[in-house]
Structures are given as structure tokens and as C-alpha cells.
TORKE-982472 format. One record per residue (C-alpha): x, y, z; residue in three letters; residue number from 1. Coordinates in nm, 3 decimals. Example, Ala and Ser with C-alpha at 12.3 -4.5 7.8 and 13.67 -1.06 7.14 Angstrom:
2
<site><px>1.230</px><py>-0.450</py><pz>0.780</pz><type>ALA</type><seq>1</seq></site>
<site><px>1.367</px><py>-0.106</py><pz>0.714</pz><type>SER</type><seq>2</seq></site>
END
This chain:
87
<site><px>34.153</px><py>26.308</py><pz>4.284</pz><type>LEU</type><seq>1</seq></site>
<site><px>34.449</px><py>26.520</py><pz>4.393</pz><type>LEU</type><seq>2</seq></site>
<site><px>34.697</px><py>26.289</py><pz>4.225</pz><type>GLU</type><seq>3</seq></site>
<site><px>34.499</px><py>26.306</py><pz>3.901</pz><type>ALA</type><seq>4</seq></site>
<site><px>34.474</px><py>26.683</py><pz>3.892</pz><type>ILE</type><seq>5</seq></site>
<site><px>34.836</px><py>26.730</py><pz>3.994</pz><type>SER</type><seq>6</seq></site>
<site><px>34.954</px><py>26.539</py><pz>3.686</pz><type>VAL</type><seq>7</seq></site>
<site><px>34.721</px><py>26.730</py><pz>3.455</pz><type>GLY</type><seq>8</seq></site>
<site><px>34.433</px><py>26.495</py><pz>3.402</pz><type>LEU</type><seq>9</seq></site>
<site><px>34.077</px><py>26.614</py><pz>3.350</pz><type>PRO</type><seq>10</seq></site>
<site><px>33.851</px><py>26.427</py><pz>3.589</pz><type>VAL</type><seq>11</seq></site>
<site><px>33.495</px><py>26.306</py><pz>3.613</pz><type>VAL</type><seq>12</seq></site>
<site><px>33.367</px><py>26.314</py><pz>3.970</pz><type>VAL</type><seq>13</seq></site>
<site><px>33.039</px><py>26.273</py><pz>4.153</pz><type>SER</type><seq>14</seq></site>
<site><px>32.875</px><py>26.570</py><pz>4.321</pz><type>ASP</type><seq>15</seq></site>
<site><px>33.011</px><py>26.479</py><pz>4.665</pz><type>VAL</type><seq>16</seq></site>
<site><px>33.089</px><py>26.808</py><pz>4.843</pz><type>PRO</type><seq>17</seq></site>
<site><px>33.460</px><py>26.729</py><pz>4.887</pz><type>SER</type><seq>18</seq></site>
<site><px>33.493</px><py>26.682</py><pz>4.508</pz><type>ASN</type><seq>19</seq></site>
<site><px>33.323</px><py>27.014</py><pz>4.445</pz><type>LEU</type><seq>20</seq></site>
<site><px>33.596</px><py>27.190</py><pz>4.642</pz><type>GLU</type><seq>21</seq></site>
<site><px>33.831</px><py>27.099</py><pz>4.357</pz><type>TRP</type><seq>22</seq></site>
<site><px>33.625</px><py>27.052</py><pz>4.041</pz><type>ILE</type><seq>23</seq></site>
<site><px>33.395</px><py>27.293</py><pz>3.859</pz><type>GLN</type><seq>24</seq></site>
<site><px>33.181</px><py>27.122</py><pz>3.598</pz><type>ASP</type><seq>25</seq></site>
<site><px>33.293</px><py>27.213</py><pz>3.249</pz><type>GLY</type><seq>26</seq></site>
<site><px>33.593</px><py>27.414</py><pz>3.372</pz><type>TYR</type><seq>27</seq></site>
<site><px>33.848</px><py>27.163</py><pz>3.498</pz><type>ASN</type><seq>28</seq></site>
<site><px>33.649</px><py>26.842</py><pz>3.485</pz><type>GLY</type><seq>29</seq></site>
<site><px>33.300</px><py>26.705</py><pz>3.474</pz><type>ARG</type><seq>30</seq></site>
<site><px>33.063</px><py>26.655</py><pz>3.766</pz><type>VAL</type><seq>31</seq></site>
<site><px>32.776</px><py>26.408</py><pz>3.763</pz><type>TYR</type><seq>32</seq></site>
<site><px>32.494</px><py>26.351</py><pz>4.008</pz><type>GLN</type><seq>33</seq></site>
<site><px>32.562</px><py>26.064</py><pz>4.246</pz><type>ARG</type><seq>34</seq></site>
<site><px>32.408</px><py>25.732</py><pz>4.143</pz><type>ARG</type><seq>35</seq></site>
<site><px>32.317</px><py>25.871</py><pz>3.801</pz><type>ASN</type><seq>36</seq></site>
<site><px>32.495</px><py>25.624</py><pz>3.576</pz><type>HIS</type><seq>37</seq></site>
<site><px>32.370</px><py>25.774</py><pz>3.253</pz><type>SER</type><seq>38</seq></site>
<site><px>32.505</px><py>26.115</py><pz>3.357</pz><type>GLU</type><seq>39</seq></site>
<site><px>32.838</px><py>25.955</py><pz>3.444</pz><type>LEU</type><seq>40</seq></site>
<site><px>32.868</px><py>25.783</py><pz>3.109</pz><type>SER</type><seq>41</seq></site>
<site><px>32.766</px><py>26.102</py><pz>2.925</pz><type>ALA</type><seq>42</seq></site>
<site><px>33.037</px><py>26.299</py><pz>3.110</pz><type>ALA</type><seq>43</seq></site>
<site><px>33.304</px><py>26.041</py><pz>3.023</pz><type>VAL</type><seq>44</seq></site>
<site><px>33.197</px><py>26.030</py><pz>2.659</pz><type>ILE</type><seq>45</seq></site>
<site><px>33.190</px><py>26.410</py><pz>2.645</pz><type>ASP</type><seq>46</seq></site>
<site><px>33.550</px><py>26.432</py><pz>2.764</pz><type>LEU</type><seq>47</seq></site>
<site><px>33.680</px><py>26.146</py><pz>2.552</pz><type>LEU</type><seq>48</seq></site>
<site><px>33.526</px><py>26.298</py><pz>2.240</pz><type>SER</type><seq>49</seq></site>
<site><px>33.694</px><py>26.635</py><pz>2.303</pz><type>SER</type><seq>50</seq></site>
<site><px>34.074</px><py>26.598</py><pz>2.320</pz><type>PRO</type><seq>51</seq></site>
<site><px>34.127</px><py>26.976</py><pz>2.312</pz><type>ASP</type><seq>52</seq></site>
<site><px>33.889</px><py>27.020</py><pz>2.604</pz><type>LYS</type><seq>53</seq></site>
<site><px>34.066</px><py>26.741</py><pz>2.794</pz><type>MET</type><seq>54</seq></site>
<site><px>34.405</px><py>26.910</py><pz>2.742</pz><type>LYS</type><seq>55</seq></site>
<site><px>34.273</px><py>27.250</py><pz>2.848</pz><type>GLU</type><seq>56</seq></site>
<site><px>34.112</px><py>27.106</py><pz>3.163</pz><type>MET</type><seq>57</seq></site>
<site><px>34.432</px><py>26.917</py><pz>3.240</pz><type>GLY</type><seq>58</seq></site>
<site><px>34.638</px><py>27.234</py><pz>3.214</pz><type>ASN</type><seq>59</seq></site>
<site><px>34.395</px><py>27.415</py><pz>3.442</pz><type>ILE</type><seq>60</seq></site>
<site><px>34.425</px><py>27.131</py><pz>3.692</pz><type>ASN</type><seq>61</seq></site>
<site><px>34.804</px><py>27.158</py><pz>3.700</pz><type>ILE</type><seq>62</seq></site>
<site><px>34.771</px><py>27.528</py><pz>3.787</pz><type>GLU</type><seq>63</seq></site>
<site><px>34.511</px><py>27.452</py><pz>4.056</pz><type>ILE</type><seq>64</seq></site>
<site><px>34.742</px><py>27.189</py><pz>4.203</pz><type>ALA</type><seq>65</seq></site>
<site><px>35.033</px><py>27.433</py><pz>4.209</pz><type>LYS</type><seq>66</seq></site>
<site><px>34.818</px><py>27.689</py><pz>4.389</pz><type>GLU</type><seq>67</seq></site>
<site><px>34.631</px><py>27.472</py><pz>4.638</pz><type>LYS</type><seq>68</seq></site>
<site><px>34.834</px><py>27.159</py><pz>4.712</pz><type>ILE</type><seq>69</seq></site>
<site><px>35.115</px><py>27.215</py><pz>4.958</pz><type>CYS</type><seq>70</seq></site>
<site><px>35.265</px><py>26.896</py><pz>5.100</pz><type>ILE</type><seq>71</seq></site>
<site><px>35.422</px><py>27.073</py><pz>5.398</pz><type>ASN</type><seq>72</seq></site>
<site><px>35.104</px><py>27.251</py><pz>5.501</pz><type>LYS</type><seq>73</seq></site>
<site><px>34.880</px><py>26.952</py><pz>5.437</pz><type>ASN</type><seq>74</seq></site>
<site><px>35.114</px><py>26.708</py><pz>5.612</pz><type>PHE</type><seq>75</seq></site>
<site><px>35.140</px><py>26.932</py><pz>5.917</pz><type>ASN</type><seq>76</seq></site>
<site><px>34.760</px><py>26.959</py><pz>5.935</pz><type>GLN</type><seq>77</seq></site>
<site><px>34.727</px><py>26.582</py><pz>5.904</pz><type>LEU</type><seq>78</seq></site>
<site><px>34.992</px><py>26.525</py><pz>6.170</pz><type>LEU</type><seq>79</seq></site>
<site><px>34.820</px><py>26.770</py><pz>6.407</pz><type>ALA</type><seq>80</seq></site>
<site><px>34.491</px><py>26.589</py><pz>6.355</pz><type>THR</type><seq>81</seq></site>
<site><px>34.649</px><py>26.251</py><pz>6.436</pz><type>TYR</type><seq>82</seq></site>
<site><px>34.816</px><py>26.393</py><pz>6.745</pz><type>GLU</type><seq>83</seq></site>
<site><px>34.487</px><py>26.544</py><pz>6.862</pz><type>ARG</type><seq>84</seq></site>
<site><px>34.309</px><py>26.212</py><pz>6.809</pz><type>LEU</type><seq>85</seq></site>
<site><px>34.574</px><py>26.019</py><pz>6.998</pz><type>LEU</type><seq>86</seq></site>
<site><px>34.533</px><py>26.239</py><pz>7.303</pz><type>ARG</type><seq>87</seq></site>
END
């Protein structure tokens, strides 16, 4: 997910809470209810049929990535977690 938004792709994600931290339905991607295949296909078709919407969502995602993704901060948090687990 983070790789996709950082390169400016609109995304279609399930309503898993961790996805909802990054994606707002209709704003920077589409969200579908887990295990609802018809909702998933409708979300994909909606995006694919709207190139302007896809571009706009992709641009929003690049800005979100610039704001929220920090390799140094995230790596240090991950490293601290590993060190804590190893103790």
C-alpha cells in the first residue's frame, strides 16, 4: 500500500483498519467491504472508468506520502521493536 501511494497510484483496499489509516474512500482511493467481491469489482471499474479521478487521487497520495512516510522515523521505530522483542 505504501509503495503504491508513494508513487502516485490510486488504490482499492479492503476496510481493514490499517488500510483506513491511509485511504479515505473517494478521496485518495476506494474502500470496499471485506469479502464483498461485487463491491471490489465495482470500485475497480469505477476507478478505471475515471482517468481524471485516478490522476487526482494519485496526486493526493503523493502528497500524503510526503507528509506521513519518513524512512528514518519508521526504520528507527521498527528497529526499536525488533530490539525489544529480542530481549
